[in-house]
C-alpha positions as CSV (number, residue, x, y, z in Angstrom):
1,M,-0.4,29.0,5.8
2,F,1.2,27.1,8.2
3,L,3.2,30.1,9.5
4,E,-0.3,32.2,10.2
5,S,-1.7,29.5,11.7
6,A,1.1,28.8,14.2
7,L,0.9,32.7,14.9
8,E,-2.9,32.6,15.6
9,A,-1.9,29.7,17.8
10,L,0.6,31.3,19.7
11,I,-1.5,34.6,20.1
12,E,-4.1,32.0,21.4
13,K,-1.4,30.9,24.3
14,G,-0.9,34.6,25.5
15,A,1.9,35.8,23.1
16,K,1.5,39.4,22.1
17,R,0.5,40.0,18.5
18,K,3.5,42.2,17.8
19,Q,6.0,39.9,18.9
20,A,4.5,36.5,18.4
21,A,6.5,36.0,15.0
22,D,9.6,36.1,16.6
23,F,8.7,32.3,18.0
24,L,8.4,31.4,14.3
25,H,10.8,30.5,11.6
26,G,10.1,29.2,8.2
27,V,12.1,27.0,5.2
28,E,10.9,27.8,1.7
29,I,12.8,26.4,-1.3
30,D,10.8,29.1,-3.7
31,E,12.3,32.9,-2.9
32,H,9.0,34.3,-4.2
33,E,6.8,32.0,-1.8
34,G,9.2,33.0,1.1
35,R,8.5,36.7,0.2
36,K,4.7,36.2,0.1
37,A,4.7,34.1,3.3
38,F,6.7,37.1,5.4
39,S,4.4,39.6,4.1
40,R,1.4,37.9,5.1
41,I,2.9,37.7,8.8
42,E,3.2,41.7,8.7
43,A,-0.2,41.9,7.6
44,L,-1.5,40.0,10.3
45,G,-0.1,42.7,12.7
46,S,3.4,41.2,14.0
47,K,6.3,43.5,13.7
48,P,8.9,40.8,14.1
49,S,12.6,41.4,14.9
50,M,13.8,38.2,15.0
51,F,11.3,36.1,12.6
52,S,13.3,35.0,9.6
53,I,12.1,32.5,6.1
54,Y,15.2,30.6,5.0
55,T,15.0,30.3,1.1
56,G,16.6,27.2,-0.1
57,D,16.7,23.5,0.1
58,F,15.3,22.1,3.3
59,F,17.7,19.4,3.6
60,A,20.5,21.4,3.2
61,Y,19.1,23.4,6.0
62,C,18.6,20.5,8.4
63,K,22.4,19.5,7.7
64,A,23.8,22.6,8.4
65,H,21.8,23.1,11.8
66,L,22.0,19.8,13.3
67,N,24.4,20.7,15.8
68,D,22.7,23.7,16.9
69,K,22.3,24.1,20.7
70,R,18.8,25.6,20.9
71,L,16.7,23.3,18.2
72,F,13.1,24.0,17.7
73,D,10.0,23.0,20.2
74,A,7.9,22.3,17.3
75,V,8.0,21.6,13.7
76,I,5.1,21.2,11.2
77,G,4.8,21.0,7.3
78,N,3.7,19.3,4.3
79,P,6.7,17.7,2.7
80,P,6.6,17.1,-1.0
81,F,5.9,13.7,-2.7
82,I,8.6,13.3,-5.2
83,R,9.8,10.0,-6.3
84,Y,13.1,9.0,-6.5
85,Q,13.9,9.6,-10.4
86,N,12.8,13.4,-10.4
87,F,14.6,13.8,-7.1
88,L,17.2,16.1,-8.2
89,E,20.8,14.8,-7.2
90,E,22.0,18.0,-4.9
91,Q,18.8,17.6,-2.8
92,R,19.4,13.9,-2.8
93,A,22.9,13.6,-1.6
94,P,22.1,15.6,1.9
95,A,18.4,14.0,2.5
96,F,20.0,10.6,1.8
97,E,22.9,11.7,4.2
98,L,20.2,12.3,7.0
99,M,18.3,9.1,6.3
100,R,21.4,7.1,7.1
101,R,21.8,9.1,10.2
102,A,18.6,7.9,11.4
103,G,19.5,4.3,10.5
104,M,17.7,4.0,7.2
105,S,19.1,2.5,3.9
106,P,17.7,4.9,0.9
107,N,17.1,3.3,-2.3
108,R,15.4,4.0,-5.4
109,L,12.1,3.6,-4.3
110,T,12.5,6.5,-1.9
111,N,10.2,9.5,-2.0
112,T,11.4,12.6,-0.6
113,W,8.3,13.0,2.1
114,V,10.7,9.9,4.0
115,P,13.6,11.6,4.3
116,F,12.1,14.5,5.2
117,I,10.2,13.4,7.9
118,A,13.4,12.1,9.5
119,A,15.4,15.4,8.8
120,A,12.5,17.5,10.4
121,S,12.9,15.3,13.6
122,F,16.4,15.8,14.0
123,L,15.7,19.8,14.2
124,L,13.4,19.0,17.5
125,N,14.7,19.3,21.1
126,E,14.3,16.5,23.9
127,R,10.4,17.7,24.4
128,G,9.8,18.8,21.0
129,R,6.6,17.8,18.6
130,L,6.1,17.1,14.7
131,A,3.0,17.7,13.1
132,M,3.3,16.5,9.3
133,V,0.7,16.1,6.5
134,I,2.0,13.0,4.8
135,P,0.7,10.1,2.6
136,A,-1.3,7.3,4.2
137,E,1.6,5.0,2.5
138,L,3.6,5.4,5.9
139,L,1.3,3.2,7.3
140,Q,1.9,0.5,4.9
141,V,4.5,0.4,2.1
142,N,7.7,-1.4,2.3
143,Y,9.7,1.7,1.3
144,A,8.6,3.4,4.5
145,A,9.3,0.3,6.7
146,E,12.8,1.6,8.1
147,L,11.0,5.1,9.0
148,R,8.1,3.5,10.8
149,R,11.1,1.9,12.8
150,F,12.6,5.1,13.2
151,L,9.7,7.0,14.4
152,S,8.7,4.2,17.2
153,T,12.1,4.8,18.7
154,Y,12.6,8.6,18.2
155,Y,9.4,9.5,19.9
156,N,7.5,8.6,23.0
157,K,4.1,9.0,21.5
158,L,2.7,9.0,18.0
159,T,-0.9,10.3,17.1
160,I,-1.8,9.0,13.3
161,I,-5.1,11.3,12.3
162,T,-6.8,9.8,9.2
163,F,-9.9,10.7,7.2
164,K,-12.6,8.2,6.1
165,K,-13.0,10.6,2.8
166,L,-10.3,11.5,0.6
167,V,-9.3,15.2,1.2
168,F,-7.5,15.8,-2.3
169,E,-9.9,16.1,-4.9
170,G,-9.6,14.4,-7.9
171,I,-6.6,12.3,-6.4
172,Q,-7.0,8.7,-5.1
173,Q,-4.1,9.7,-2.5
174,E,-4.9,8.9,1.1
175,V,-3.3,11.5,3.1
176,V,-3.0,11.1,7.2
177,L,-2.0,13.8,9.8
178,L,1.0,12.6,11.5
179,L,1.8,13.7,15.0
180,G,4.9,13.0,17.2
181,E,5.9,13.7,20.9
182,R,9.5,13.6,22.5
183,N,9.1,12.6,26.0
184,G,5.9,14.4,27.1
185,D,4.0,12.9,30.0
186,G,6.3,9.7,29.9
187,R,3.7,7.4,28.3
188,K,4.4,5.8,25.5
189,G,2.4,4.3,22.2
190,V,0.4,5.1,19.3
191,R,-3.2,6.1,18.9
192,T,-4.7,6.5,15.8
193,V,-7.8,9.0,15.1
194,E,-10.3,8.4,12.2
195,L,-12.4,11.4,11.3
196,E,-15.1,11.6,8.8
197,S,-13.3,14.3,6.7
198,V,-11.1,17.0,7.0
199,S,-13.6,19.4,7.4
200,D,-14.4,17.6,11.1
201,L,-11.0,18.5,12.2
202,A,-11.4,22.2,13.0
203,S,-14.2,21.0,15.8
204,Y,-11.6,19.2,17.6
205,E,-9.1,20.3,19.9
206,H,-5.5,18.4,20.8
207,T,-7.1,17.6,24.3
208,D,-9.9,15.7,22.4
209,F,-7.1,13.4,21.0
210,V,-5.0,13.0,24.1
211,N,-8.0,10.6,25.3
212,S,-7.9,8.0,22.6
213,E,-6.5,4.6,23.6
214,L,-2.4,4.5,23.6
215,K,-1.1,1.1,22.0
216,P,1.8,-0.4,22.6
217,M,4.5,0.5,19.9
218,D,5.9,-2.4,17.8
219,H,9.6,-0.9,17.3
220,S,10.1,-3.2,14.1
221,T,9.3,-2.6,10.4
222,E,5.8,-4.2,10.7
223,K,3.1,-2.0,9.1
224,W,0.9,0.4,11.0
225,T,-2.7,-0.8,9.8
226,Q,-2.5,-2.8,12.9
227,Y,-3.1,0.3,15.2
228,F,-6.6,0.9,13.7
229,L,-7.3,-2.2,16.0
230,S,-7.5,-2.3,19.7
231,K,-5.0,-3.4,22.1
232,G,-6.5,-6.9,22.6
233,E,-7.2,-7.3,19.1
234,I,-3.4,-6.3,18.3
235,R,-2.3,-8.8,21.3
236,L,-4.4,-11.6,19.6
237,L,-3.0,-11.1,16.2
238,R,0.9,-10.8,17.6
239,A,0.0,-14.1,19.7
240,L,-1.1,-15.9,16.7
241,R,1.8,-14.6,14.4
242,A,4.0,-16.7,16.8
243,N,1.7,-19.9,17.1
244,P,3.9,-22.8,15.6
245,E,0.7,-24.5,14.3
246,L,0.3,-21.8,11.5
247,I,2.5,-22.4,8.2
248,E,3.6,-19.2,6.3
249,A,2.1,-19.5,3.1
250,G,5.8,-19.5,1.3
251,K,6.5,-22.8,2.8
252,V,3.9,-24.1,0.6
253,I,3.3,-22.1,-2.4
254,D,5.5,-20.1,-4.6
255,V,4.0,-16.3,-5.9
256,D,5.1,-15.0,-8.7
257,V,3.7,-12.0,-10.9
258,G,1.5,-12.9,-13.9
259,I,3.0,-12.6,-17.6
260,V,4.0,-9.0,-18.4
261,T,3.3,-8.2,-22.1
262,G,4.1,-4.7,-22.3
263,Q,1.0,-4.3,-24.8
264,N,-1.7,-6.2,-23.8
265,Q,-3.9,-4.5,-26.5
266,F,-1.6,-6.7,-28.9
267,F,-0.5,-9.8,-27.2
268,V,-3.6,-10.5,-25.4
269,L,-6.4,-11.3,-28.0
270,S,-10.2,-12.8,-28.5
271,D,-11.1,-15.5,-30.6
272,E,-12.4,-13.2,-33.2
273,Q,-9.0,-11.1,-33.5
274,I,-7.2,-14.8,-33.8
275,R,-9.5,-15.9,-36.7
276,E,-9.6,-12.2,-38.4
277,R,-5.4,-12.5,-38.1
278,R,-5.3,-16.2,-39.0
279,L,-2.9,-16.7,-35.8
280,E,-4.5,-19.9,-35.0
281,G,-1.6,-22.0,-33.6
282,H,0.6,-19.3,-32.3
283,T,-1.6,-19.0,-29.0
284,L,-1.8,-20.3,-25.5
285,R,-4.8,-20.1,-23.4
286,I,-4.9,-16.8,-20.6
287,V,-7.2,-15.3,-18.2
288,S,-6.5,-11.5,-18.6
289,R,-8.9,-10.1,-15.7
290,S,-9.4,-11.2,-12.1
291,G,-13.0,-10.6,-12.7
292,H,-12.9,-13.7,-15.0
293,L,-12.0,-15.8,-12.0
294,K,-15.4,-16.8,-10.4
295,G,-15.5,-18.9,-7.5
296,I,-12.2,-20.9,-6.5
297,I,-11.9,-23.4,-9.2
298,F,-10.9,-22.4,-12.8
299,S,-12.1,-25.3,-15.1
300,D,-11.9,-25.8,-19.0
301,N,-15.4,-25.0,-19.4
302,D,-14.8,-21.5,-17.5
303,W,-12.2,-21.0,-20.0
304,R,-14.3,-22.0,-22.9
305,A,-17.0,-19.7,-21.5
306,N,-14.7,-16.8,-21.8
307,A,-13.7,-17.4,-25.0
308,E,-17.0,-17.9,-26.6
309,S,-18.2,-14.7,-25.1
310,N,-14.8,-12.9,-27.0
311,L,-13.3,-12.0,-24.2
312,P,-9.3,-11.8,-24.5
313,A,-8.9,-15.3,-24.0
314,Y,-5.6,-16.0,-25.9
315,L,-2.0,-15.2,-25.5
316,L,-0.1,-14.5,-28.6
317,D,2.7,-16.9,-28.6
318,L,5.2,-16.5,-31.3
319,P,8.1,-18.9,-32.1
320,D,11.6,-16.9,-30.9
321,V,13.1,-17.0,-34.2
322,P,14.0,-13.9,-36.6
323,F,11.4,-12.1,-38.3
324,D,11.9,-13.3,-41.6
325,E,11.5,-16.9,-40.1
326,L,7.7,-16.0,-38.8
327,P,5.0,-17.5,-40.7
328,K,3.4,-14.8,-43.1
329,A,0.5,-14.3,-40.7
330,A,2.5,-13.6,-38.0
331,R,4.8,-11.5,-40.0
332,D,2.1,-9.4,-41.1
333,Y,0.8,-8.7,-37.3
334,V,4.2,-7.9,-35.9
335,S,4.2,-5.5,-38.8
336,V,1.0,-3.5,-37.4
337,G,2.5,-3.7,-34.3
338,E,5.8,-1.9,-35.7
339,E,3.6,0.5,-37.6
340,E,1.6,1.8,-34.4
341,K,5.0,2.0,-32.5
342,L,4.1,-0.7,-30.2
343,N,7.8,-2.2,-30.4
344,A,8.8,1.2,-29.2
345,G,7.4,0.8,-25.3
346,Y,9.9,-0.1,-22.4
347,K,9.0,-3.7,-21.7
348,C,9.0,-4.5,-26.0
349,R,12.1,-2.7,-26.6
350,I,14.4,-4.2,-24.0
351,R,13.6,-7.5,-25.5
352,N,16.0,-9.3,-27.8
353,R,12.7,-9.8,-30.2
354,W,9.7,-7.7,-29.0
355,Y,7.0,-9.9,-30.5
356,V,8.3,-12.9,-28.0
357,V,6.8,-12.6,-24.5
358,P,9.1,-14.2,-21.7
359,S,8.6,-16.1,-18.6
360,V,5.4,-17.6,-20.2
361,W,4.6,-20.6,-18.0
362,T,1.4,-22.1,-16.8
363,P,0.9,-22.3,-12.8
364,D,-0.8,-24.6,-10.6
365,A,-3.2,-21.8,-9.4
366,F,-3.9,-18.3,-9.4
367,M,-4.0,-15.5,-7.1
368,L,-5.8,-12.1,-6.9
369,R,-3.3,-9.5,-7.0
370,Q,-5.6,-6.5,-6.3
371,V,-8.5,-7.2,-4.0
372,H,-11.8,-6.0,-3.2
373,A,-13.6,-7.9,-0.7
374,Y,-11.2,-10.4,0.0
375,P,-8.2,-12.5,-1.4
376,K,-8.4,-15.8,-2.6
377,I,-6.3,-18.7,-4.5
378,I,-8.2,-20.2,-7.7
379,V,-7.1,-23.9,-8.8
380,N,-6.2,-23.7,-12.3
381,R,-7.9,-26.8,-13.7
382,A,-7.8,-25.2,-17.5
383,D,-3.9,-25.3,-18.3
384,T,-4.3,-21.5,-18.4
385,T,-1.7,-18.9,-17.9
386,C,-2.5,-15.2,-16.6
387,T,-1.3,-11.5,-17.2
388,D,0.1,-9.6,-14.6
389,T,-3.1,-8.3,-13.1
390,I,-3.3,-11.9,-11.4
391,H,-0.6,-13.4,-9.7
392,R,0.8,-17.2,-10.5
393,V,1.1,-19.7,-8.2
394,R,3.2,-23.0,-7.9
395,L,2.5,-25.7,-5.2
396,L,5.6,-26.6,-3.2
397,N,6.7,-29.8,-1.6
398,G,3.6,-31.8,-2.7
399,T,1.1,-29.6,-1.4
400,K,-2.2,-29.9,-2.8
401,G,-4.0,-27.1,-4.5
402,D,-7.8,-28.1,-3.7
403,V,-6.3,-27.9,0.0
404,I,-4.5,-24.6,0.1
405,A,-7.5,-23.0,-1.8
406,A,-9.9,-24.2,0.9
407,A,-7.4,-23.3,3.7
408,F,-6.9,-19.8,2.5
409,L,-10.5,-18.9,3.3
410,N,-10.5,-18.1,7.0
411,S,-10.8,-15.4,9.1
412,L,-7.4,-15.3,10.4
413,T,-5.6,-15.2,6.9
414,F,-8.0,-12.6,5.7
415,A,-7.3,-10.5,8.8
416,F,-3.8,-10.8,8.1
417,S,-4.2,-9.9,4.8
418,E,-5.4,-6.5,5.4
419,V,-2.6,-6.0,7.8
420,I,0.2,-7.3,5.9
421,G,-1.0,-5.8,2.4
422,R,-1.6,-2.3,1.3
423,S,-4.6,-0.5,0.0
424,Y,-5.0,2.6,-1.7
425,G,-7.3,5.6,-2.0
426,G,-9.8,3.7,-4.2
427,G,-10.1,0.9,-1.5
428,V,-8.2,-1.9,-3.4
429,L,-6.0,-4.0,-1.3
430,E,-2.8,-5.1,-3.1
431,L,-0.8,-8.1,-2.1
432,E,2.7,-8.3,-3.8
433,P,4.1,-11.8,-4.4
434,N,6.7,-11.5,-1.1
435,E,3.8,-10.2,0.8
436,A,1.1,-13.0,0.0
437,E,4.0,-15.4,0.5
438,K,4.0,-14.1,4.5
439,L,0.5,-14.7,5.0
440,P,-0.4,-17.3,7.6
441,L,-2.2,-20.3,7.1
442,P,-4.0,-23.1,9.1
443,L,-3.8,-26.2,7.3
444,K,-5.1,-28.6,10.2
445,G,-8.0,-30.2,8.9
446,A,-8.2,-28.7,5.8
447,G,-8.6,-32.0,3.9
448,K,-11.7,-32.3,5.2
449,L,-13.0,-29.1,3.6
450,G,-15.3,-29.6,0.5
451,L,-13.7,-27.6,-2.3
452,R,-16.9,-27.5,-4.6
453,Q,-19.1,-27.0,-1.9
454,I,-17.1,-23.7,-0.9
455,H,-16.7,-22.9,-4.6
456,K,-20.7,-23.0,-5.3
457,L,-20.9,-20.5,-1.9
458,L,-18.4,-18.0,-3.4
459,V,-19.6,-18.2,-7.0
460,G,-23.1,-17.2,-5.0
461,N,-21.1,-14.1,-3.2
462,D,-21.8,-15.9,0.2
463,I,-18.4,-15.3,1.7
464,E,-19.8,-15.5,5.2
465,S,-21.2,-18.9,5.0
466,V,-18.0,-20.0,3.7
467,L,-16.1,-18.6,6.8
468,D,-19.0,-20.2,9.2
469,I,-17.6,-23.4,7.8
470,T,-14.0,-22.8,7.6
471,D,-13.5,-21.1,10.5
472,K,-15.1,-24.0,12.6
473,V,-12.8,-26.5,10.8
474,L,-9.3,-24.8,11.0
475,L,-9.6,-22.2,13.3
476,I,-11.9,-23.9,16.2
477,D,-11.1,-27.4,15.7
478,G,-7.4,-27.0,14.1
479,L,-6.0,-24.4,15.9
480,G,-7.8,-24.7,19.1
481,L,-9.2,-21.1,19.1
482,S,-12.4,-20.2,21.2
483,E,-15.3,-19.2,19.1
484,R,-14.9,-15.7,20.7
485,D,-11.5,-15.3,19.2
486,A,-12.7,-16.6,16.0
487,K,-15.1,-14.2,16.3
488,T,-12.9,-11.4,17.1
489,L,-10.7,-12.3,13.7
490,R,-13.8,-12.1,11.6
491,G,-14.5,-8.8,13.2
492,I,-10.6,-7.5,12.4
493,W,-11.2,-8.5,8.8
494,R,-14.7,-6.9,8.4
495,R,-13.4,-3.4,9.8
496,L,-10.1,-3.0,8.3
497,R,-11.8,-4.5,4.8
498,D,-15.1,-1.7,5.4
499,R,-12.3,0.7,6.4
500,R,-10.6,0.7,3.0
501,I,-13.5,0.3,0.8
502,N,-15.6,3.2,2.2
503,R,-12.8,6.1,1.3
504,K,-14.6,8.2,-0.5
505,H,-13.8,11.8,-2.0
506,T,-15.0,15.2,-0.4
507,R,-15.2,18.5,-2.4
508,K,-13.4,20.4,0.1
509,S,-9.5,21.1,-0.1
510,I,-7.4,20.3,2.6
511,M,-7.1,23.0,5.1
512,V,-4.4,23.1,8.2
């Protein structure tokens, strides 16, 4: 399809149909598909003498042609999305060699599309152009950080075309079109273009995109979600990032994953299940879902309400002793788990004793791992731990939980959470521990905030009233920002939040 579209484009530009395909060259790993593509070109009336399709591995092809004197004016394609563990070694070796040539360090998180983009770039001449259909992960995942830096230095201009609706039906994978220009007209920067759906693409010409605002490229590994903002908004965020009065969260809190049981259905139990199995005395309190954390205070009464509602509120905490030394009720329950082969699961299998959950400790506070509307920290007043659907938070250097939980709720931190975190096709924002610890916090004046008042507003789902309070105390009075800048930060957060939440499927398949 790429070759056919390219052929038609060349004819539109004035090339004669019979010879147009001589300007094209294809690379296809599947020999049968390669023959079909060649036949389709001939069926379109082109009788090329120089057109060919190389059948074989793209990375091997690229490596063999790096030193060609005549490189390509354009490279277009849709690279495969293959995880490291499924990436064949004979293909991985040349791919990783090409990544290293681009200044990148491949690792076990590397997906095939990352070296594919670098390799395709090396096939371009000094004024060449790249066009690729790739995952939106380019914009935000850590394993693509080095690729972002490479692209920002290798190309003068980058255009990223995104879609409000997901383009692959039934797949929560957001894709973007990446267009790269080397040299070009001398202007430099990144532009983002957001369309309603992929079907809208057919009504646009390249010149329609050229007039979109170019934003200065940041030649670092920073995430590219920022480029959905205006130049002024980007400048504001970068200036605030350098503000010495902002504290990086990692200096006052340590964020860690929740408890990884490996088999929640076995280890995380309700009050009824505990009584049925006679496992009283072998449990700890636990929160199993972020939806069970209302507001920013989790009290003893809150945990009891969860337990009385027969929610999974207990963690099985068996002693680290041989099976024969366990109490009879515990032996009976462990035997049921083994009959169901729960002990064969990876997380359980690698333990010394599969029925003993490791790293069980109670945090000072909780943090949402997967966020719908906004992130938050919840003070733990119930002596409760949590599963890995929630992060555990330790307070550092004498920091008070009430202060951190209240200070976390402001438009500045919310805006940065959308830029630093990552979102998925379903609209969820995820903050990994190392990402959460990079969030900037305005702490000056935070002690003046009333935690209970804020808690009540959040339970009532009134985040805007909370931000009215915290932005005034923390951003305007504390940091000295203008009301205009505080309003801009709130607008940044709302727009990036709404952008990820409003991702929807379309029934139409992608067409290029």
